C-alpha positions as a Markdown table, in Angstrom:
| # | Residue | x | y | z |
|---|---|---|---|---|
| 1 | Unk | 144.0 | 87.4 | 72.1 |
| 2 | Unk | 145.6 | 89.6 | 69.4 |
| 3 | Unk | 145.6 | 88.4 | 65.8 |
| 4 | Unk | 149.3 | 87.5 | 65.8 |
| 5 | Unk | 148.8 | 85.5 | 69.0 |
| 6 | Unk | 145.8 | 83.7 | 67.5 |
| 7 | Unk | 147.8 | 82.8 | 64.4 |
| 8 | Unk | 150.7 | 81.5 | 66.5 |
| 9 | Unk | 148.3 | 79.4 | 68.6 |
| 10 | Unk | 146.7 | 77.9 | 65.5 |
| 11 | Unk | 150.2 | 77.1 | 64.0 |
| 12 | Unk | 151.1 | 75.3 | 67.2 |
| 13 | Unk | 148.0 | 73.2 | 67.4 |
| 14 | Unk | 146.8 | 70.1 | 65.5 |
| 15 | Unk | 144.1 | 70.9 | 63.0 |
| 16 | Unk | 140.7 | 70.1 | 64.5 |
| 17 | Unk | 141.9 | 70.6 | 68.0 |
| 18 | Unk | 140.2 | 74.0 | 68.2 |
| 19 | Unk | 137.2 | 75.7 | 66.6 |
| 20 | Unk | 137.8 | 78.7 | 64.4 |
| 21 | Unk | 134.5 | 80.6 | 64.3 |
| 22 | Unk | 133.7 | 83.3 | 61.7 |
| 23 | Unk | 130.8 | 85.5 | 63.0 |
| 24 | Unk | 130.6 | 87.8 | 60.0 |
| 25 | Unk | 127.8 | 87.8 | 57.4 |
| 26 | Unk | 127.7 | 85.1 | 54.7 |
| 27 | Unk | 128.8 | 87.5 | 51.9 |
| 28 | Unk | 131.9 | 88.5 | 53.9 |
| 29 | Unk | 132.7 | 84.9 | 54.5 |
| 30 | Unk | 132.3 | 84.0 | 50.9 |
| 31 | Unk | 134.6 | 86.8 | 49.8 |
| 32 | Unk | 137.4 | 85.8 | 52.1 |
| 33 | Unk | 137.7 | 83.6 | 55.2 |
| 34 | Unk | 140.4 | 81.6 | 57.0 |
| 35 | Unk | 140.5 | 78.0 | 55.8 |
| 36 | Unk | 138.7 | 75.7 | 58.2 |
| 37 | Unk | 136.6 | 78.4 | 59.8 |
| 38 | Unk | 133.0 | 77.7 | 60.7 |
| 39 | Unk | 130.5 | 80.4 | 59.8 |
| 40 | Unk | 127.8 | 81.3 | 62.3 |
| 41 | Unk | 126.8 | 85.0 | 61.9 |
| 42 | Unk | 126.9 | 86.9 | 65.1 |
| 43 | Unk | 123.1 | 87.6 | 65.0 |
| 44 | Unk | 122.5 | 83.8 | 64.8 |
| 45 | Unk | 125.0 | 82.8 | 67.5 |
| 46 | Unk | 122.7 | 82.7 | 70.5 |
| 47 | Unk | 120.5 | 80.2 | 68.7 |
| 48 | Unk | 123.3 | 78.1 | 67.3 |
| 49 | Unk | 125.8 | 77.6 | 70.2 |
| 50 | Unk | 124.8 | 74.0 | 70.3 |
| 51 | Unk | 126.7 | 73.5 | 67.0 |
| 52 | Unk | 130.0 | 74.3 | 68.7 |
| 53 | Unk | 132.1 | 71.7 | 70.4 |
| 54 | Unk | 132.2 | 72.8 | 74.1 |
| 55 | Unk | 135.3 | 70.6 | 74.6 |
| 56 | Unk | 137.5 | 72.6 | 72.2 |
| 57 | Unk | 139.1 | 76.0 | 72.5 |
| 58 | Unk | 137.2 | 78.6 | 70.5 |
| 59 | Unk | 138.8 | 81.3 | 68.4 |
| 60 | Unk | 136.3 | 83.8 | 67.1 |
| 61 | Unk | 136.7 | 86.5 | 64.5 |
């Protein structure tokens, strides 16, 4: 999904009906992130997938 498609999707959905996942490093997240995004750095993702709601669509950036 291209960024503009993701933005359109998020604008059409109810807040909380999808998971917005930021896989950057904590310093990058602290500098700037999309409101409501959950931070799980990419290097930690394999060990932390249980924190994600499998019943919701996932948008990762």
